[in-house]
C-alpha positions in Angstrom: 0.0 0.0 0.0 2.8 2.4 0.9 4.5 1.6 -2.5 1.3 2.4 -4.3 0.9 5.7 -2.6 4.5 6.6 -3.5 3.8 5.9 -7.3 0.5 7.9 -7.1 2.3 10.9 -5.5 5.0 10.9 -8.2 2.4 10.6 -11.0 0.4 13.6 -9.7 3.5 15.8 -9.3 4.7 14.9 -12.8 1.3 15.6 -14.4 1.2 18.9 -12.7 4.6 19.9 -14.0 3.6 19.0 -17.5 0.3 20.9 -17.3 2.1 23.9 -15.9 4.7 23.9 -18.7 2.2 23.5 -21.4 0.1 26.4 -20.1 3.1 28.6 -19.6 4.8 28.1 -23.0 1.8 27.8 -25.2 1.1 31.5 -24.5 4.3 32.5 -26.3 5.2 29.8 -28.8 3.5 27.7 -31.6 5.4 24.6 -32.7 4.2 23.4 -36.0 5.9 21.6 -38.9 3.9 23.4 -41.5 3.7 27.0 -40.3 5.1 28.8 -37.3 3.2 32.0 -37.5 -0.5 31.3 -38.0 -1.5 28.7 -35.5 -4.3 29.7 -33.0 -3.4 29.5 -29.3 -6.9 28.6 -28.3 -7.9 25.2 -27.1 -9.8 24.9 -30.3 -6.8 23.9 -32.4 -7.1 25.4 -35.9 -5.9 23.9 -39.2 -2.4 25.1 -40.1 -2.3 27.7 -42.9 -0.2 25.4 -45.1 -3.2 23.2 -45.5 -5.4 26.1 -46.7 -2.9 28.0 -48.9 0.4 27.5 -50.7 1.8 30.8 -49.6 1.8 34.0 -51.6 -2.0 34.0 -51.6 -2.2 30.8 -53.7 -5.2 28.6 -52.9 -4.6 25.1 -51.7 -6.1 23.6 -54.9 -3.7 25.5 -57.2 -1.8 22.3 -58.0 -5.0 20.5 -58.6 -6.4 23.1 -61.0 -3.1 23.3 -62.9 -3.0 19.5 -63.2 -6.6 19.2 -64.4 -6.0 21.9 -67.0 -2.7 20.5 -68.4 -3.0 16.7 -68.2 -5.5 16.2 -71.1 -2.9 17.9 -73.4 0.0 15.6 -72.5 0.3 12.4 -74.4 2.4 9.2 -74.2 4.6 8.5 -77.2 6.1 5.1 -78.1 8.3 4.5 -81.1 9.5 1.6 -83.2 12.2 1.2 -85.8 12.6 -1.2 -88.7 15.8 -3.2 -88.6 17.2 -6.1 -90.7 18.3 -9.2 -88.8 20.0 -12.2 -90.2 19.9 -16.0 -89.6 22.7 -16.7 -87.1 23.8 -19.7 -89.3 25.4 -17.4 -91.9 25.3 -13.8 -90.9 28.1 -12.9 -93.3 25.7 -13.5 -96.3 23.0 -10.9 -95.2 24.2 -8.2 -97.6 24.5 -10.6 -100.5 21.0 -12.0 -99.7 19.5 -8.6 -100.2 21.7 -7.0 -102.8 24.0 -9.7 -104.3 27.7 -9.4 -104.3 28.5 -5.7 -104.6 32.0 -6.4 -105.9 31.2 -8.2 -109.2 29.0 -11.3 -108.7 25.4 -11.0 -110.0 22.4 -11.3 -107.6 22.7 -14.9 -108.3 21.6 -17.9 -106.2 19.7 -17.0 -103.0 19.3 -20.6 -102.0 22.5 -22.6 -101.9 26.2 -21.8 -102.1 28.4 -23.4 -104.6 29.7 -25.7 -101.9 26.1 -26.8 -101.1 25.7 -25.0 -97.8 22.6 -22.9 -97.1 22.9 -19.1 -97.5 22.1 -17.0 -94.5 18.5 -15.9 -94.4 17.4 -12.4 -93.4 14.3 -10.5 -92.6 13.1 -7.1 -91.7 11.7 -6.7 -88.2 10.0 -3.8 -86.4 11.3 -3.5 -82.9 10.5 -1.1 -80.0 12.8 1.9 -80.0 11.8 4.0 -77.0 9.1 6.1 -75.4 8.5 9.6 -74.1 5.9 12.3 -73.8 4.4 15.0 -76.0 2.2 18.0 -75.7 -0.9 18.7 -77.8 -0.7 22.3 -79.2 -3.7 22.4 -81.5 -7.1 20.8 -81.6 -6.4 19.4 -85.1 -3.7 17.0 -83.9 -0.3 18.8 -83.8 1.9 17.6 -81.0 5.3 18.9 -79.9 7.9 16.6 -78.4 11.7 16.2 -78.2 13.7 15.3 -81.3 15.5 12.7 -79.3 12.2 11.0 -78.5 11.4 10.2 -82.1 14.9 10.2 -83.6 15.4 7.1 -85.8 11.8 6.0 -85.5 9.9 4.5 -88.4 6.7 4.2 -86.5 5.3 6.6 -83.9 2.2 5.9 -81.7 0.5 8.4 -79.6 -1.7 7.5 -76.6 -4.0 10.3 -75.4 -4.9 11.0 -71.8 -8.2 9.2 -72.3 -6.3 6.1 -73.5 -7.2 6.5 -77.2 -4.3 5.5 -79.5 -3.3 7.0 -82.9 -0.4 6.6 -85.3 1.5 9.8 -85.8 3.2 11.4 -88.7 6.5 13.2 -88.4 6.1 16.8 -89.6 9.6 18.1 -88.9 12.5 18.3 -86.5 15.1 20.7 -85.2 18.1 19.1 -83.6 19.5 22.5 -82.7 16.8 22.9 -80.0 15.8 19.2 -79.7 12.3 19.9 -80.8 10.1 17.7 -83.1 6.6 18.3 -84.4 4.3 15.3 -85.1 0.6 15.1 -86.0 -2.2 12.6 -85.5 -5.5 12.4 -87.4 -8.0 13.8 -85.0 -9.9 17.1 -84.8 -11.4 17.2 -81.3 -8.3 17.4 -79.1 -7.8 19.7 -76.1 -4.6 21.7 -76.7 -2.5 23.3 -74.0 -2.2 27.1 -73.8 1.2 28.6 -74.3 2.5 30.7 -71.4 5.2 33.4 -71.5 8.4 31.8 -70.5 10.1 35.2 -70.4 7.8 36.1 -67.6 8.8 33.2 -65.4 10.9 33.8 -62.3 13.3 31.8 -60.2 11.5 30.5 -57.2 8.0 30.2 -58.7 6.0 27.0 -58.5 5.9 24.7 -61.6 4.5 21.3 -62.5 6.1 18.7 -64.7 3.6 16.5 -66.6 4.6 13.4 -68.5 5.0 9.6 -68.5 8.1 8.6 -66.6 8.9 4.9 -66.6 5.7 4.4 -68.7 3.6 5.7 -65.8 1.1 7.6 -67.8 -0.2 11.1 -66.7 2.3 11.7 -63.9 2.5 15.1 -62.3 5.3 16.3 -60.1 5.8 19.8 -58.5 8.8 22.0 -57.9 10.2 25.4 -58.4 12.2 27.1 -61.1 15.7 27.0 -59.7 17.5 28.8 -62.6 17.0 30.2 -66.1 19.1 30.4 -69.2 21.0 27.3 -68.2 23.5 25.9 -70.7 24.6 22.3 -69.9 26.3 21.5 -73.2 23.8 18.8 -73.9 23.0 19.4 -77.6 26.4 20.4 -78.9 27.5 16.8 -79.6 24.6 16.4 -82.1 23.9 19.9 -83.3 27.4 21.3 -83.1 27.9 25.1 -82.9 24.4 25.8 -84.0 22.9 24.2 -80.8 20.7 26.5 -78.7 20.7 25.9 -74.9 18.9 28.3 -72.7 17.1 25.9 -70.4 14.7 26.5 -67.6 16.1 24.6 -64.6 13.6 23.1 -62.1 13.7 20.7 -59.2 10.4 19.1 -60.1 11.1 15.3 -60.4 11.7 14.4 -64.0 12.8 10.9 -65.1 13.2 8.9 -68.3 9.9 9.0 -70.2 9.3 12.7 -69.2 11.2 13.9 -72.2 8.9 15.9 -74.5 6.4 16.5 -71.7 5.0 19.7 -70.3 6.5 22.1 -67.7 3.5 24.3 -66.7 2.9 27.2 -64.4 0.0 27.2 -61.8 -2.4 28.4 -64.5 -1.7 25.1 -66.3 -0.1 27.1 -69.2 3.0 25.7 -71.0 6.2 27.4 -70.1 8.6 24.7 -71.2 9.2 21.2 -72.8 11.0 18.9 -70.4 14.1 17.7 -72.1 16.9 16.5 -69.8 18.0 15.7 -66.2 21.3 16.2 -64.5 22.1 12.8 -63.0 25.1 10.6 -62.2 22.8 7.5 -62.3 20.4 8.2 -65.2 17.4 8.9 -62.9 16.2 12.0 -61.2 18.8 13.5 -58.8 17.5 16.9 -58.2 17.7 19.0 -61.4 15.8 18.9 -64.7 15.9 21.1 -67.7 13.2 22.4 -70.1 13.2 24.3 -73.4 11.5 27.7 -72.9 8.0 27.8 -74.4 8.7 31.0 -76.3 11.5 29.3 -78.2 9.4 26.2 -78.7 6.6 28.2 -80.3 8.9 29.9 -82.8 10.4 26.6 -83.8 7.0 24.9 -84.2 5.6 27.8 -86.2 8.5 27.6 -88.6 8.2 23.9 -89.1 4.5 24.1 -89.7 4.9 27.0 -92.2 8.2 26.1 -94.0 9.0 22.5 -93.0 12.2 23.8 -91.5 13.4 26.3 -88.9 14.1 29.7 -90.3 16.8 30.9 -87.9 18.4 34.3 -88.0 22.1 34.8 -87.0 23.9 37.9 -85.9 27.3 36.5 -87.0 29.2 36.8 -83.7 31.3 34.6 -81.5 30.5 35.3 -77.9 30.9 34.2 -74.3 29.4 35.2 -70.9 31.1 38.1 -69.0 32.8 36.8 -65.9 34.4 38.7 -63.0 37.9 38.8 -64.5 36.6 40.0 -67.9 34.4 42.6 -66.2 37.4 44.0 -64.3 39.6 44.0 -67.5 36.9 45.9 -69.4 36.0 48.3 -66.5 32.4 47.2 -66.4 30.2 48.1 -63.5 28.3 44.8 -63.6 29.4 41.2 -64.1 26.8 40.8 -66.8 26.3 40.6 -70.5 27.5 38.7 -73.6 31.1 39.4 -74.7 31.7 39.6 -78.4 35.0 37.9 -79.1 34.7 38.0 -82.9 32.5 39.3 -85.7 32.0 37.4 -88.9 32.8 39.5 -92.0 29.7 40.4 -94.0 27.3 39.3 -91.2 24.5 41.4 -89.8 26.6 42.3 -86.8 29.4 43.4 -89.1 27.0 45.5 -91.2 25.7 47.1 -88.0 29.1 48.1 -86.8 29.6 45.7 -83.9 33.2 44.7 -83.1 35.2 42.2 -81.1 35.4 43.5 -77.5 31.8 44.8 -77.4 29.6 43.6 -74.6 25.9 43.2 -75.6 23.6 44.1 -72.7 20.1 44.3 -74.3 18.2 42.8 -77.2 15.0 44.7 -78.1 14.9 46.2 -74.6 15.4 42.8 -72.8 18.3 42.6 -70.5 21.0 40.1 -71.5 23.0 38.7 -68.7 24.6 35.6 -70.3 25.5 34.4 -73.8 22.7 31.7 -73.7 20.2 34.4 -73.1 21.5 36.3 -76.2 21.5 33.1 -78.2 17.8 32.3 -77.3 16.7 35.9 -78.0 18.2 35.9 -81.4 17.0 32.4 -82.2 13.4 33.6 -82.0 13.9 35.6 -85.2 14.1 34.8 -88.9 16.6 36.0 -91.5 15.7 39.5 -92.5 14.3 40.5 -89.1 15.8 43.6 -87.5 16.7 43.6 -83.8 17.7 46.5 -81.5 21.0 45.9 -79.8 22.4 47.8 -76.9 26.1 47.3 -76.1 29.0 48.7 -74.2 32.2 49.7 -75.9 35.1 51.4 -74.1 32.9 52.1 -71.1 30.2 53.8 -73.2 26.6 52.6 -73.8 25.8 52.4 -77.5 23.0 51.0 -79.6 22.5 49.8 -83.2 20.1 47.9 -85.3 21.2 44.5 -86.6 19.5 42.8 -89.6 19.8 39.1 -89.1 21.0 36.8 -91.8 20.8 33.0 -92.6 23.6 30.4 -92.4 24.3 31.4 -96.0 24.8 35.0 -94.9 21.8 36.4 -96.8 18.5 37.8 -95.6 16.6 35.3 -97.8 14.5 32.5 -96.1 15.9 29.0 -96.8 14.0 26.4 -98.8 13.9 22.9 -97.3 16.3 21.7 -100.0 18.8 24.5 -99.1 18.5 23.6 -95.4 19.1 19.9 -96.1 22.3 20.8 -97.9 23.6 22.6 -94.9 22.9 20.0 -92.2 26.4 18.7 -92.3 28.3 15.9 -94.1 27.4 12.3 -94.0 30.2 11.6 -91.7 28.9 14.2 -89.3 25.5 12.7 -89.3 26.9 9.2 -88.9 29.1 10.4 -86.0 32.4 8.9 -87.3 35.9 9.9 -88.2 37.5 7.6 -90.7 40.8 7.0 -92.4 41.5 5.2 -95.7 42.9 1.7 -95.4 46.5 1.4 -96.5 47.3 -0.7 -99.5 49.3 -3.1 -97.3 46.6 -3.5 -94.7 44.0 -4.0 -97.4 46.2 -6.7 -99.0 46.7 -8.6 -95.7 42.9 -8.8 -95.2 42.2 -9.7 -98.8 40.5 -6.4 -99.6 40.9 -3.9 -102.4 40.3 -1.0 -100.0 38.0 0.5 -97.4 37.4 3.1 -94.7 38.4 2.4 -91.1 36.4 4.0 -88.3 39.1 5.6 -86.1 36.7 7.5 -83.8 33.0 7.0 -83.0 31.1 10.0 -81.8 27.5 10.8 -81.0 25.4 10.2 -84.1 23.3 7.8 -86.1 25.6 4.8 -85.8 26.3 5.2 -82.1 22.6 5.8 -81.3 21.2 3.1 -83.5 23.7 0.3 -83.9 26.4 -1.5 -81.8 29.2 -0.7 -84.3 32.6 -0.3 -82.7 35.7 1.7 -83.5 38.1 -0.1 -85.8 35.3 -1.4 -88.1 36.3 -1.2 -91.8 33.6 -0.1 -94.1 33.9 -1.8 -97.5 30.5 -1.3 -99.0 27.2 0.6 -98.7 24.0 -0.4 -100.4 25.5 -2.7 -103.1 28.3 -0.3 -103.9 32.0 -0.6 -102.9 33.5 2.1 -100.7 37.2 2.9 -100.8 37.2 6.7 -100.0 35.3 9.3 -98.1 34.0 10.7 -101.4 32.6 7.3 -102.2 30.8 7.2 -98.9 29.5 10.8 -99.1 28.2 10.3 -102.7 26.3 7.1 -101.8 24.7 8.5 -98.6 23.9 11.9 -100.2 21.2 10.1 -102.2 20.0 8.0 -99.3 18.2 10.6 -97.2 15.1 9.2 -95.7 16.0 5.6 -96.7 17.4 2.5 -95.2 21.2 2.1 -95.3 23.3 -1.0 -94.8 27.0 -0.9 -94.2 29.1 -3.9 -95.1 32.6 -4.5 -93.7 34.7 -6.3 -91.1 36.8 -5.9 -88.0 40.6 -6.6 -88.2 41.5 -10.2 -87.2 37.9 -11.4 -88.0 37.1 -13.6 -90.9 33.4 -13.0 -91.2 31.7 -10.0 -92.8 29.4 -7.9 -90.7 26.4 -5.7 -91.6 24.8 -2.7 -89.9 21.4 -1.4 -91.0 19.9 1.9 -90.0 17.7 4.7 -91.2 19.3 7.8 -92.8 
């Protein structure tokens, strides 16, 4: 009994202390994981403000409304590609099975060899290539996506938000911005509304809508964490003409989100999700989207001309850093530094010189070279832009008439554009060297081209070809020089191509088929 009374006494004292502390401190402090400023101190505990608003006066259903408005416009894209495969019994005969011996023998016997053995059989197969997302931009079926989502595809399928499925036709692409335009045969679609990407601000809420890991209609939220970001993603494919001025966000984006929508809280499109920064290939905190204002210009050009009509100033440039700002005596570490001006270009005609620092384009402040690149890329050849710049510490202005790649103010035809998209070797992504006479003789060849370097391009992205492969033939014709290869491929645009050749120290002939 005495022991029980002791426990009771301790319990009463402890309870009193806790009650006193709670009463005392609750008058001055509100401890809340969601909001530390707006919790009532009455015994009638109110709902934290975080449950009723998103801050900055945003209603709690802002994400819901933006999702409901944008999701019907985001589609799932799957792609397939045709490829030629051979019977494993005699893979070295695949080329001859289709084309005959390109080095003299007629098409000849498709059934048996002279020694009685069966020839290798081959067949064309359609295999899955990949998947991604797209955004409906018109009620009559136009859909924008990333170029890398549909690159190399021979079949494109679009699955709408309501699960209806349609085959899609490729309208045009722009590797320089990684944008592609496709179309499906339907006239009752719900398009997304374009927002103004220039009006976006670092810190504002955004949603990423897409189909990561084939999980259709997935929405994630985050903020804009940076603008005009250049991550050197497109240079390998598009070279010096690549345009990178990405909106950076921390909304979760994963494989399959490519080509999907980045929207503001009105549900308006402010970007096309394109890439992630990741050491593992999956989301690690940062994603990048092409600004919607640039997307709209590219899409409008493709619809009207079949190609992108891009204007150029004709300058080499870089972003002003602290050292350069001090050397030039600039008040601000900001602007695009002009290192060189192309002779006869629009910039040259307007009087710009190396050493100038461009600070504004059409009244818009330019802080970095990617911002300048994006601003100029929204214009066509012949367009005039107002340029404000600093020279020798003085602010000056001029009007630049933009020109095309050909340094004229004329718009390009699709044929002209195709002629300036780079050599066949650039498109294939290879550097080659002619096989020496001695090496050719050792391998029983008359000649060939050895791949000495494999870069990003058609072959690396669509085949498992390796460095060291010796190209001896393309589409029934022998190849012994770069001119041979260029001449054959020049007339193979939009068609299937098959390379024939071998690796050193291998007896068999190998074949690589791909679309060009």
